[in-house]
N, C-alpha and C positions, 0 to 999 in steps of 0.2 A: 565516816559521819558519826557524830557523837549523839548518844541518846541522853539528853540532858536530864530528863525525868528519872531515868534509871539511876544516874549518878546522885541526884538529889535525895532520893528515898533510901539510899544506902550510905549516907554520910551525915554526920553532925546533927544540928538542930532539926533540919528538914526530915531526917530519918525518924526522929522521935515524933514529930508532928504528923507525919504520914501514918504512923502506927496508931496514934491517938484518934485520928480522923477515920481510920479504917480504909484508907486508900490502897489501891493495888500496889504491891511492893515487889516488883520483879527482882530476882536475885542476880548478883554477879555470877555468871556461869563458871564452872570449873573446866578450864580448857587445858590442853596439853602444855606441859612445861618440861623441858629436858631435865632429867634428874629427879623429877617429882615422883612420889609414889603412884602406882597404877590406880589405887583407890584410897580414899581418905579414912581407912580403918579396916577392921576385920571383915571378912566375907562370910556370910551365913549361907549355907547350902541346905535347902529344904527339898522335899520330894513327896509325892504320893506313895501309898504303901507298896505299889508294884514297881516303882522306878528307883528303888534304893541302889541297885547295882550301878546304874548309870550315874546316879548322884555321887557314889563313891569314886567313880572314874573321873568325874569333873572335879571333885574335891582334890584328887591326886594331882590333876593338872594345875590347879590353883596353887597347891603346895610347891610344885616345881617352879612356880613363878615367885617363890619366897613370900607368899601372902599368908596372913594369919587367918586360917580357915576354921569355922565352927560348924557343927552339924545340928546343934540344938540352940534355940533362943535363950538369951539370958539378959543380963543388965548392961550389955556392951553397947557402945555407939557404933553401929555398923556402917562401913563404907559402901557395902553392896549386899544385896540378897539375890541369890540365884535359886530359882524354883524349877526343879526338874520334873517334868510331867510326860516323859516319853512313853510310858507304858499305861497311862490312864485308860480305863476301859469303858467307862460310863460317866454321864454327867454328874451323878451323885458322888463320884470319887474326887471331884474337884474341891469339894467343900473343906475337907480337913486341911490340905496344904494351904488353901487360900486363907482360911481363917487363922492359921498359924502365921502366915505372912502378915495379915492385918494386925496381929498382936505385937509385931515388932516394928511396924512402920514408924511409930513415934520415935524409935531409936535410930532411924536412918539419918546419917550425917548430912549436913548441907552439901549439895553437889553429889549425893549418893546415887547409886544405880540399883534398879530392880530389873533382872533379866530372867525371862522364862525360857525354858528349853522344852520344846514339844515336837510333835510329828504332824505332817501334813494329813488332812482328813481324806484326801482322794483315795479311792479304792478300798476304804475301810468299811467294816460292818456299820450299820446305821448308828448303833449306840456308841461305838468307838469314834465314828466321824463326828457325832454330836458333841462328845466330850472334847475332841481335838479342836473343833471349831469354837467351842466355848472358851478355850484359852484365848483365842483372838479377841473376842468381845470383852473378856475380863481384863486382858492386858491393856487394851486401848482405853477402857474406862478407868482403870487404875492410874494410868499415866496422867489423866486429867485431874486426879486427886493429889498428886505429889506436889510438894512445895519446896522452897529454899533451893531451887536449881536442880533438884533431883529429877531423874528421868526414868521412864519405864519402857523397855523394848523387849522383843522376843526373837528367838532363833527357832525356825521351823525346819525340821529335818525330814527328808524323804525316808520312807521305809528302806532299810538297808544301809543308811548312812549312820555311822556310830557317833557318839558324842565326842569321841577322840579323833574324828576325822579332821584333817588340817583346816578345812574351812569352817567347821563347827568351832574349833579351838580359836581360829583367827577371828571369827565374828564375835565370840565371847570376849576376847581381849579388847577388841575395838569398842564394843558396847560398854565395857566396864571403864574404859579409859576416858580421859578428858578430850580425846579426839572426837568423841561422839556428842559433844556438849549440846548441839542444837538438833540432834536426832532424837525424836521422842514419839512414843506411841506407834513404833514401826516394828514390823516382823520381817526379819531377813531370812529368806528361803535358801537353804543349802540343799541342792538337788543331786549332788554326786560326791564321791570321795576324792575328787580331784584336788589339785593344789599341793603345796608343800609348806611345811613350817620353816620360816626363814632362819638362817644361821644367826642373824642379828635382828632382833625385833625393832631396833631403832633405825636400821638401814636395810629394810627388806628389798629395796630396789637397786642395790649395788650391782653394777655391771649391765644395767638395762639402758636403753635409749628410748626417750619419750618425746612425742610431739604434742604441743598444746596450741590450738588455734585461738584467736582472739585474746592473745596473751599480753598485750601492751599495758593493760591496766585492770583494776578491779578484781573480779573473781579469777579471770584468766591469769593475771600476774601472781595471785595467791596460789593458784594451782601449780604454776611453774616453780615457785619458791619451795612449795611443800614437797613436790616430787624430787627436786634437787636435794632438799634436806634429807630425804629418805634414800638417797644414793643414786638417783637416775641422772644420766646426762640428758639435758633438755634442749630441744629445738623449739624456739618460740616463734609463732606465726601471727602476723596481723597485716592489715592493709598498708600500702605505702604511706598513706597520710599519717599513720601512727609510728612512722619509722624511728623517730628520736626516742619516744617512750619505749618502743620495742627493744632498741639497742641497749637502753639502760637496764631493762629486765634481763636481757641476755648476758650482759656483763655481770650483773648481780649473781646470777645462777651459774656463771661460767659455762654457758652453753653457746649456741649459735642462733642467729636471727634470720628469718626468711620473710621478706616483705611479699605478701601474696594475697590476692583477692580469691577467697575460697570458691567463689561462684564462677571464676574464669574457666573456660573450656579446658585449658591445660593445667589447671590447679593440681590435680592428682599427679600428673607427670612431673611437674616442677618439684613437688614435695618429695616424690620418690628419688629424683635425681639428686636433690640436696642431701637426703639421708644416706643414699647409697654411696655418694662420693666421699662423705665425711666419716660415716660410721659402719657402713656395710650391712646394717640391719635395723629393724625397728621393732620395739617390744610393746610400747604403750602409745595409744592414740587417744587424745581427749578432744572431742568435738565441742569446744566451748564457744566458738564465735557465734554471736547472735545479735539481732537488732529488734527494735520495737518501732511500730508505726501505728499507734493506737488511734482508733476512731470507732464510733458506733457504726454498725453494719449499714444502716440507712445512709450514712455519709461516706462509706468506704469506696475507694476508687482503685483501679489497677496499680497505680504508682505507690499505693500504700500496701496493697495486698501482696503483689508479686515479689518484691524484694525480701519480705519477711519469710515467705516460704522458701525462696531460693537460698538464702543464707542459713536459715535455722534447720532445714531438714533436707532439701535437695542436695546441697553440697556435702553434708555428712554421708548421705546415701552413695553418691558418686565416688567419693574418696575412699570409703570403706570397701566398696566393690573393687576399685582399682588396686587397693592394697592387698586384698585377698588373692587377686589374680597375679600379683607381681612376683611372688616368691621372696619378697624382702622381709616379711614378718618373721620374727624370731620363733622359737619352738613353743612358746606359751604366750601368745599375744593377748593383750588386753585392750579392748576398745570401750570407751566410756562416752556416752552422749549426755549433753545437758538438756534435760526436759524442764518442766516447771509445774508447780501446782496449778497454774492456769490451764495446762493441758490435761489435768485430771478433773478438776471441779469447774473449770471455766472462770471467766472474769469479764465483767462488763466493759465493753469497748475494746475487747481483745479477741475477736473472732479469728483474725488472721494469726495472731501470736498463739492463741490456744490451739488452732489447727496445726501449726508448725510443731509445737511442743508435744501434742498428742501424737503427731507423726513420728517424732523421735522415739516415743515409747513403742509404737508399732514397728519401727525399724529394728529396735533392739530385740523385741520378742521374735520377730521373723528371722533375724540373722543369727540367733543363738545356735542353731544346728550347724550352720556353716562355720562359725567360729570354733565350736566344739570339735568339728572335724579337723580343724587346723591346730588343735591342741590348746585353744584359748577360750576366752569368754568375751561377751559384750553385755554391758549393763548401762543403766541410766541413773542419773542423780536428778531429783526434782526439787530445786530450792523453793522455799516460800519467800517471805519478806526478808531480804538481805540488805544490810546497810551498805549501799554503794553510792557512787555519784549519781547514778540513774534514779534511785529511789529518793535521793536528797532533793530532786526536782519535783517530787510529788507535793501538792499543797499541804500545809502544815497539819490541818485538822485531819485530812485523809490519811496522812502519814502516821499520825499518832494512833488513830484507830487501827490501822493495819499492823502496827507494832504490837498492840495489846491483844489481838484476836488469836492468840495461840496459848497453849498450856503454860509456856514459859513467860508469857506476857512481855515479849520484847522481840526485836528483830535479830536475825542471825548476823554473823560476820562472814566476809569472804573466806576466812580461814576454815569456817565450819564446812563449807562446800568442798574446799580443797582437801580437808582431812578425809572426808568420805570417799572422794575420788582416789586419793592415795591408797586407801584401804582396798578399794575394788581393783586397783592396778597391781596390787601386791601378790606374791605367790600364794599366800594363805587364803586368798579369795577365789582360788581355782574351781571350787565347787559351787560357786554362785554365778549363774548364767541366765541371761534373758530377764533380769529382774530390774525393778525400779525402787530405789531407796530415796525416801523423801527427807529433805533436810529443811524442816519447816517449823520445828517446835510444836508439832501437832496442831496445825492451825485450821483443820477442817474436820467436821463430823465424818467419822468413818475413815479418816486418813491418819 
């Protein structure tokens, strides 16, 4: 689906007119393109007084990626600014690095990135916890101030997790890259030193087998293509009625197709039989299948409520449980569920959908220990307004408002959701478990 307004305010006479009238001008976002630089310019690394050692370590990592790294601000046009606050000990210590950051923000390139690296406030002394939690509020507020397609995100490390841990490094690379174009105002929590840096950053999923449900079109098809691009062999799953479209996606990604209703009693068994017979193992499971049956609760009936819960959350619960018990999962399995911002903030007319997507978040958090015991992780991705056939059916005025109510002033694309899922499926995300990453352009207060 095309965002006509975005195209108009970024080209020709209408671009000039929109600027003269002071109209909102959402930028064309910097997305991943094979062969393109990781960031559009030098990377400036800042730190509070106590975090210099960690800042040096991150700067060394960035240099290993052949980036142009600076430790002090100047007259450059920066592609990204990384602010290291891992050893901040009191709220007053936030001032110097933040004001230094403010002094270079006008030099941030279009599509640039600001990434903070801090520590979780839990179990810290009150002054330390206050400073660490302050990073959260600062980062989310800053993300709302950035313009020209730039984003602000953070990495939050548990105590004991070094800045050079695989998932800290992996999260940094993801947030600096065009793969995180519609991830804004988010903090990615790295809770362990697990995971591994891939041999090839462009194909981190080489040798893995992945299943994607609801893969015949839209976000599901984009997920299948992205996992395949990153090296995975992909099994695409959807209902028999979508068989032709599903076969097309399977052929495109050179995978296999399985026509399956995920709510069927034998769904998990059939999925296991398909994967075992063809590949002998399963490394990545993406629970993408989902449906809508919107209605105000006063008008809600069982035929609208029950199928939404069955497809969106009960099926992922049953399939995940069966996979864990099967012995089919590989040594470092990844399970990713599709939640939604509707399951976090709610949405009018979506009590059933909101319940199901909040349920996915509950499933992920409660299953994290079991996946960790199996050597793996389970996480959720919560999309906001994404340009799909489904959102194209929203009335025009409502659709336009929904597009503009985020910090990036536009809807995301299916590829934005797919890129975040591909990151969570990768070996470098092994220290991220039980978390929810929102792909929403920061479209809610506090999110």
